C-alpha positions in Angstrom: -23.9 -43.4 -14.9 -23.9 -40.7 -12.2 -20.5 -41.9 -10.9 -19.2 -42.0 -14.5 -20.0 -38.3 -14.9 -18.2 -37.6 -11.6 -15.1 -39.4 -12.8 -14.9 -37.7 -16.2 -15.6 -34.2 -14.8 -13.4 -34.5 -11.7 -10.1 -33.4 -13.5 -11.7 -30.2 -14.7 -13.2 -29.5 -11.3 -9.8 -30.2 -9.7 -8.1 -27.7 -12.0 -10.7 -25.0 -11.1 -10.2 -25.7 -7.4 -6.4 -25.5 -7.8 -6.8 -22.2 -9.7 -9.0 -20.7 -7.0 -6.5 -21.7 -4.2 -3.4 -20.6 -6.1 -4.9 -17.2 -7.0 -6.1 -16.7 -3.4 -2.6 -17.5 -2.1 -1.0 -15.1 -4.6 1.0 -17.9 -6.2 -0.8 -17.7 -9.5 -1.2 -14.1 -10.6 -1.1 -11.9 -13.7 -3.8 -11.8 -16.4 -1.7 -13.9 -18.8 -0.8 -16.7 -16.4 -4.3 -16.9 -14.9 -5.8 -16.8 -18.4 -3.7 -19.9 -19.4 -4.9 -21.8 -16.4 -8.5 -20.8 -17.1 -8.1 -22.2 -20.7 -6.7 -25.4 -19.3 -9.7 -25.7 -16.9 -12.2 -25.0 -19.7 -10.5 -27.6 -22.0 -10.4 -30.2 -19.2 -14.1 -29.7 -18.4 -15.0 -29.9 -22.1 -13.0 -33.1 -22.6 -14.6 -34.6 -19.6 -18.1 -33.7 -20.9 -17.3 -35.1 -24.3 -16.1 -38.4 -22.8 -19.2 -38.5 -20.7 -21.4 -38.1 -23.8 -19.5 -40.9 -25.6 -19.8 -43.3 -22.7 -23.5 -42.5 -22.4 -24.1 -43.1 -26.1 -22.2 -46.4 -26.0 -24.2 -47.6 -23.0 -27.4 -46.6 -24.8 -26.4 -48.7 -27.8 -25.4 -51.6 -25.6 -28.6 -51.6 -23.7 -30.6 -51.5 -26.9 -32.2 -48.1 -26.3 -31.8 -47.2 -30.0 -33.8 -50.3 -31.2 -37.0 -49.2 -29.5 -40.0 -48.6 -31.9 -40.1 -44.9 -31.1 -36.4 -44.4 -31.9 -35.8 -41.0 -33.3 -34.6 -40.4 -36.8 -30.9 -39.8 -37.4 -31.4 -36.1 -37.9 -33.2 -35.8 -34.7 -30.4 -37.6 -32.8 -27.9 -35.3 -34.4 -29.7 -32.1 -33.4 -30.1 -33.4 -29.9 -26.4 -34.2 -29.8 -25.5 -30.6 -30.9 -27.9 -29.2 -28.3 -26.3 -31.3 -25.6 -22.8 -30.1 -26.6 -24.0 -26.5 -26.6 -25.5 -27.0 -23.1 -22.3 -28.5 -21.8 -20.3 -25.6 -23.3 -22.6 -23.1 -21.6 -22.1 -24.8 -18.3 -18.3 -24.8 -18.7 -18.4 -21.1 -19.7 -20.5 -20.4 -16.7 -18.2 -22.2 -14.4 -15.0 -20.5 -15.7 -16.5 -17.0 -15.9 -18.1 -17.4 -12.4 -14.7 -18.3 -11.1 -13.2 -15.1 -12.6 -16.1 -13.1 -11.1 -15.5 -14.3 -7.6 -11.8 -14.9 -7.9 -10.4 -12.4 -10.5 -6.8 -12.5 -11.8 -6.2 -9.0 -10.4 -7.3 -7.2 -7.2 -10.5 -5.4 -8.0 -9.6 -2.5 -5.7 -6.5 -1.6 -7.7 -6.9 0.5 -10.8 -3.6 -0.2 -12.5 -2.4 -3.7 -13.4 0.5 -5.3 -11.6 4.1 -5.2 -12.9 5.2 -8.5 -14.5 6.3 -11.0 -11.9 4.8 -9.1 -8.9 1.8 -10.2 -6.8 -0.5 -7.6 -5.3 -2.5 -10.1 -3.1 -1.6 -10.1 0.6 0.3 -6.9 0.2 0.1 -4.3 3.0 0.6 -1.5 0.6 0.1 -1.1 -3.2 1.4 1.8 -5.3 2.2 2.4 -9.0 5.5 3.3 -10.6 5.6 7.1 -11.0 9.1 7.7 -12.2 9.1 9.0 -15.8 11.7 6.5 -17.0 11.0 3.7 -14.5 13.5 2.6 -11.9 15.5 -0.3 -10.6 14.8 -2.5 -7.7 17.8 -3.3 -5.5 19.0 -6.1 -3.3 19.1 -3.7 -0.3 17.8 -0.3 0.8 20.4 1.7 -1.0 21.5 2.6 -4.5 24.8 1.0 -3.7 23.2 -2.4 -3.8 23.0 -4.5 -7.0 20.0 -4.0 -9.3 17.6 -6.9 -9.1 15.0 -5.8 -11.6 13.5 -3.0 -13.6 10.0 -1.6 -13.5 8.5 0.8 -16.1 6.2 3.6 -15.4 2.5 2.9 -15.0 2.3 -0.6 -13.4 1.5 -1.5 -9.8 3.8 -3.0 -7.1 2.8 -4.7 -3.8 4.9 -4.3 -0.6 4.9 -6.2 2.7 7.2 -4.0 4.8 10.0 -1.4 4.6 13.5 -0.7 5.7 15.2 2.7 6.4 18.0 3.4 4.0 19.4 6.0 1.6 17.5 9.3 1.6 16.1 10.0 -1.9 14.4 13.3 -2.9 10.7 13.0 -3.1 9.3 15.1 -5.9 5.7 14.4 -5.0 5.6 16.3 -1.8 8.2 18.9 -2.6 7.1 22.4 -3.5 9.0 25.7 -4.1 8.8 26.4 -0.4 9.6 23.0 1.1 11.6 20.0 0.2 11.0 16.4 1.4 13.1 13.3 1.2 12.2 9.7 1.9 14.4 6.9 3.2 11.7 4.3 3.1 12.8 1.4 0.9 9.9 -0.8 0.2 10.2 -4.6 0.1 8.3 -6.1 -2.8 5.9 -8.8 -1.9 7.1 -12.4 -2.6 6.6 -15.9 -1.3 9.1 -17.4 1.1 11.2 -20.3 0.0 9.1 -23.5 -0.1 6.5 -25.3 -2.3 4.3 -22.3 -2.9 7.3 -20.1 -3.6 8.6 -22.6 -6.1 5.2 -22.7 -7.8 5.0 -18.9 -7.9 8.3 -18.8 -9.7 7.2 -21.4 -12.3 3.7 -20.2 -12.9 4.0 -16.5 -12.5 7.8 -15.7 -13.0 8.1 -14.4 -9.4 11.7 -13.5 -8.4 13.2 -15.6 -5.6 15.2 -12.6 -4.3 14.3 -9.8 -2.0 13.7 -6.6 -4.0 13.7 -3.1 -2.6 12.5 0.1 -4.3 12.6 3.7 -3.0 9.2 5.1 -1.9 10.2 8.3 -3.6 9.2 6.8 -7.0 5.9 5.1 -5.9 2.5 6.8 -5.9 0.0 5.2 -3.4 -3.0 3.3 -4.5 -3.9 2.1 -1.0 -3.1 3.4 2.4 0.6 4.1 2.6 0.9 4.1 6.4 0.1 0.4 6.9 3.6 -1.0 6.4 5.6 -2.2 9.3 9.3 -1.2 9.6 11.8 -4.1 9.7 15.2 -4.2 11.3 16.7 -7.5 10.5 18.9 -9.5 8.1 16.4 -8.7 5.4 17.4 -5.1 5.7 21.1 -5.2 4.8 22.9 -2.0 5.7 19.7 -0.3 7.0 19.7 3.1 8.6 18.9 3.4 12.3 15.5 4.8 13.2 15.4 8.6 14.0 16.1 9.6 17.5 13.8 11.8 19.7 14.4 15.5 18.8 16.0 18.0 21.1 13.9 21.1 20.9 14.6 24.8 21.6 12.3 27.8 21.3 13.6 31.3 20.5 10.7 33.5 21.5 10.2 36.8 19.8 7.3 39.2 19.6 4.5 37.6 17.5 6.8 35.0 16.1 9.1 32.3 17.5 11.8 30.1 15.9 11.5 26.5 16.9 14.7 24.5 16.3 15.0 20.7 16.6 17.9 18.3 16.1 17.7 14.5 16.0 20.2 11.8 14.8 19.2 10.0 11.6 16.3 12.4 10.9 16.1 13.2 7.2 12.9 15.3 7.7 11.4 17.1 10.7 7.8 17.9 11.2 6.4 20.6 13.5 2.8 21.1 14.7 0.8 22.6 17.5 -2.3 21.5 19.2 -4.7 24.1 20.7 -7.0 22.8 23.4 -10.7 23.3 22.8 -11.3 26.6 24.5 -12.1 30.1 23.3 -8.7 31.5 23.9 -7.5 30.2 20.5 -8.6 31.0 17.0 -8.0 27.4 16.0 -9.4 25.8 19.2 -9.3 22.0 19.2 -7.2 21.8 16.0 -3.9 20.1 15.2 -2.1 22.7 13.0 1.2 22.2 11.1 3.6 25.0 11.8 4.3 26.2 8.3 5.4 29.6 7.2 5.1 29.7 3.5 6.9 33.1 3.3 10.1 31.9 5.0 11.6 29.7 2.2 12.7 26.1 2.5 15.0 26.7 5.5 12.2 27.5 7.9 9.6 25.0 6.8 8.9 21.3 7.7 10.7 19.0 5.4 14.3 18.0 4.7 16.8 18.6 7.6 20.4 19.7 7.4 22.2 16.7 9.0 19.3 16.2 11.4 18.9 19.9 12.3 15.8 21.9 11.3 14.2 25.2 12.3 10.8 26.6 11.6 9.3 30.1 12.0 6.1 29.9 14.1 3.8 33.0 13.9 2.1 32.1 17.2 0.3 35.4 17.6 -1.9 34.5 14.7 -3.4 31.7 16.7 -4.7 33.9 19.5 -8.3 34.8 19.6 -9.2 38.5 19.7 -9.3 39.9 23.2 -12.4 41.7 24.5 -12.1 45.6 24.3 -10.0 47.0 27.1 -8.7 43.6 28.2 -5.2 42.1 27.8 -5.4 38.5 26.6 -4.5 36.0 29.3 -1.8 33.4 28.8 -3.0 30.4 26.7 -1.5 27.0 27.0 -1.0 24.8 23.9 1.2 21.8 23.0 4.1 21.9 20.5 4.8 18.6 18.7 8.1 17.9 16.9 8.7 14.5 15.2 11.1 13.2 12.5 9.4 12.1 9.3 10.6 9.2 7.3 8.9 10.7 4.2 6.3 13.3 3.5 3.0 12.4 5.3 4.7 9.6 7.2 5.9 10.3 10.7 8.6 8.1 12.4 7.7 5.9 15.3 5.6 7.8 17.8 8.2 7.1 20.5 10.4 9.6 18.7 8.0 12.5 19.1 8.8 15.4 21.4 5.8 17.1 23.0 6.3 20.4 24.9 3.6 22.4 26.7 3.8 26.1 26.0 2.2 29.2 27.4 1.4 31.7 24.6 0.8 35.4 25.3 0.7 38.4 22.9 4.4 38.9 23.0 6.1 35.7 23.8 6.1 31.9 24.1 7.3 30.2 27.3 7.6 26.5 28.0 5.5 25.0 30.8 5.6 21.8 32.9 2.2 20.3 32.0 1.1 16.8 31.0 -1.0 16.3 27.9 -4.7 16.1 28.6 -6.8 13.0 27.7 -8.2 14.6 24.5 -4.8 15.1 23.0 -4.0 12.4 20.3 -0.3 12.0 19.5 -0.9 10.0 16.3 -3.1 12.8 14.9 -0.5 15.4 16.0 2.3 13.5 14.3 0.4 13.2 11.0 -0.3 17.0 11.1 3.4 17.7 11.7 4.6 15.5 8.7 1.8 16.6 6.4 2.6 17.5 2.8 0.7 18.6 -0.2 -0.3 15.1 -1.3 
């Protein structure tokens, strides 16, 4: 009888196992689609349990178990049968709900449900649609490419990588003093062509096409700096990566103007690192060069055809000198790097780092390598930092 139970319950167990595998692989996703499969699993297990009970009862009759002198009355057999069915139903419910507990339809670390036909599993970056009226996805990283879908505000999208394309104004990081653009076009997660991809299209209505959306309309739900940049056939008409900036410093009393130019740079970030010594008020800090009184033309953010200038009030960074002493020169490091979006620096190889000597009345460049405690990645993030 043990093997009979295995045979009748095996289809339901197989459905549960398939459900776990397909959800884990991101082939089966979305509460509606997963709920339908859960219903099939529950029904299959229930049918198997019912068949098992019928087979057991038939074998009992065949073996004469019901002709024994202590045979229960009909009412007793009926209540036992109902109790058995309830027990089986409880076991089935436990199995299905346990599966949902350990393998839920949606990622538990994401607050907003996925957009229809989009998987969030195995996505390097997840964000939700923040455009008031939604936006289109495109077949390439530009508004000139054909629309491939439409997403309404308030649902989540998963992305695997990005391409550089058309620059789009980014309202999230823009303020009255600084404007930012993004030319990151995010590639929506999908399965490659093959058996799993075919199943995802049938079960979850996944699109078979590459779909790009501008990062300007996406608000992060996970770390937004984990995406890799792609330069390949999957990025048709992509923009080249920003070049390393050419930097010049116009030193003036108490303030300098730092100007940088770089091909393909849509934003430019500026920062300064002060070594950890008492000569600086911000010793050991990575500080963005940001003059909020200067207006958008002298702040980090959108460039003018790859050219950007920033006003740097360097005198404010100096520590107060002792009475009767003239402050000695202080050496710091100026960092300029293109930003592909607010808070997102370009590749670190495109960063320009300049050693500078700061005195009370001027800034002069110096020939000095960066010390071991200087961290370029942290400097780059400071340079491209925005208000989000």
